[in-house]
C-alpha positions in Angstrom: 41.0 54.6 -162.2 39.8 56.7 -165.2 37.6 54.3 -167.3 36.7 52.2 -164.3 33.5 52.0 -162.3 33.5 54.2 -159.2 34.9 52.3 -156.2 32.3 51.6 -153.6 32.8 52.9 -150.1 30.8 53.7 -147.0 27.9 56.1 -147.0 28.9 59.3 -145.3 27.0 61.8 -143.2 26.7 65.3 -144.7 27.0 68.5 -142.8 23.2 68.7 -142.9 22.9 65.3 -141.2 21.8 63.4 -144.3 23.4 60.1 -145.3 24.9 60.0 -148.8 26.5 57.3 -150.8 28.5 58.8 -153.7 27.8 55.8 -155.8 24.1 56.2 -155.6 22.3 56.8 -158.9 22.4 60.4 -160.1 19.4 62.7 -159.4 17.0 63.1 -162.3 18.2 65.5 -164.9 21.9 65.1 -163.9 24.4 63.8 -166.5 27.4 63.3 -164.2 28.8 63.7 -160.7 31.7 65.9 -159.7 33.3 64.3 -156.6 35.6 66.8 -154.9 37.9 65.8 -152.1 38.9 68.7 -149.9 42.0 68.2 -147.7 41.2 70.5 -144.8 37.8 72.3 -144.8 38.7 75.5 -143.0 42.0 76.0 -144.9 42.4 79.0 -147.2 42.7 76.9 -150.4 39.8 74.7 -149.5 37.7 77.7 -148.6 38.6 79.2 -152.0 37.5 76.0 -153.8 34.3 75.6 -151.8 33.5 79.3 -152.5 33.9 78.7 -156.2 31.6 75.6 -156.0 29.0 77.8 -154.3 29.5 80.8 -156.6 29.4 78.7 -159.8 26.5 76.5 -158.7 24.5 77.7 -161.7 27.2 76.8 -164.2 27.6 73.3 -162.6 23.9 72.8 -162.7 23.7 73.9 -166.3 26.4 71.4 -167.1 24.2 68.7 -165.6 26.5 68.0 -162.7 25.6 66.7 -159.3 28.4 68.0 -157.0 29.5 66.3 -153.8 32.4 67.3 -151.7 34.2 65.1 -149.1 36.6 66.0 -146.3 38.0 64.1 -143.3 37.0 66.8 -140.9 34.8 66.0 -137.9 31.1 66.5 -138.5 30.5 69.4 -135.9 33.4 71.4 -137.3 32.4 70.6 -140.9 28.8 71.7 -140.3 29.9 75.0 -138.8 32.2 75.6 -141.8 29.5 74.8 -144.3 27.1 77.2 -142.6 29.7 80.0 -142.3 30.6 79.6 -146.0 26.9 79.2 -147.1 27.8 76.2 -149.2 25.0 74.8 -151.4 26.3 71.4 -152.4 26.5 68.4 -150.1 29.7 68.3 -148.0 30.3 64.9 -146.4 32.5 64.0 -143.4 34.8 61.0 -144.0 36.0 61.4 -140.4 35.2 57.9 -139.0 36.2 55.3 -139.9 38.9 57.8 -140.7 39.3 58.4 -144.4 37.4 55.2 -145.5 36.0 56.8 -148.6 39.2 58.6 -149.5 41.1 55.3 -149.1 38.6 53.5 -151.4 39.3 56.2 -154.0 43.0 56.0 -153.3 43.4 59.7 -152.4 44.0 59.5 -148.6 47.5 60.9 -147.8 49.0 58.6 -145.1 51.2 61.4 -143.8 48.6 64.1 -143.3 45.6 61.9 -142.8 43.6 64.0 -145.2 42.5 63.4 -148.8 44.7 64.8 -151.5 43.3 67.7 -153.5 41.6 65.5 -156.1 38.4 65.7 -158.2 36.7 63.0 -160.2 34.0 63.3 -162.9 31.6 60.3 -163.1 29.2 59.7 -165.9 25.6 58.6 -165.5 26.8 55.0 -165.3 29.1 56.0 -162.4 32.2 55.3 -164.6 35.2 57.6 -163.8 35.7 59.8 -166.9 38.2 62.3 -165.6 40.5 63.0 -162.7 42.2 66.2 -161.5 45.0 66.1 -158.9 46.6 69.3 -157.6 49.5 69.7 -155.3 49.1 71.1 -151.8 48.3 74.8 -151.8 47.1 75.0 -155.4 43.4 75.4 -156.0 41.6 73.4 -158.7 40.0 75.2 -161.6 36.2 74.6 -162.0 36.7 75.6 -165.7 38.8 72.4 -166.1 36.0 70.3 -164.6 33.3 72.0 -166.8 35.5 71.6 -169.9 35.9 67.9 -169.0 32.1 67.5 -168.6 31.5 69.2 -172.0 34.0 66.8 -173.7 33.1 63.6 -171.9 29.5 63.5 -170.8 26.8 62.9 -173.4 24.4 65.8 -173.7 26.5 68.3 -171.7 26.9 71.5 -173.7 27.5 69.4 -176.9 29.6 66.8 -175.2 29.9 63.5 -176.8 30.9 60.1 -175.5 34.4 59.2 -174.2 
């Protein structure tokens, strides 16, 4: 998938009620999109990862990244979790049709019905430039994503092309 155009999938509803298509153009001033699939929103590891996204929002913005998180949790539960965690980036529900976006990105675990702990870095042309997969129970490092952005996205802290 790295080096390929981002797969299309359905628009999803965010915890704030907005409709978001992860393959829409980047907002002005953004050089890439960090797409973060979270297996279970209220789990300890996903909470740790979401908290890191919130706490390092300034670093992610400085790197020119538009951050979008996706989970298969139902919207009411997801909205309550986003409020409780004071999350600042869009968190989308892939609940119904169940896992349609996660399936399009080939990260839906057929046993658990949840996305695998996977992140993708997309450039401004929505080409997948980097992928990070972690096993259950192991949190991803935002430093890895920021390092990938610096290496792979033009104009991101001295980053060059692929």
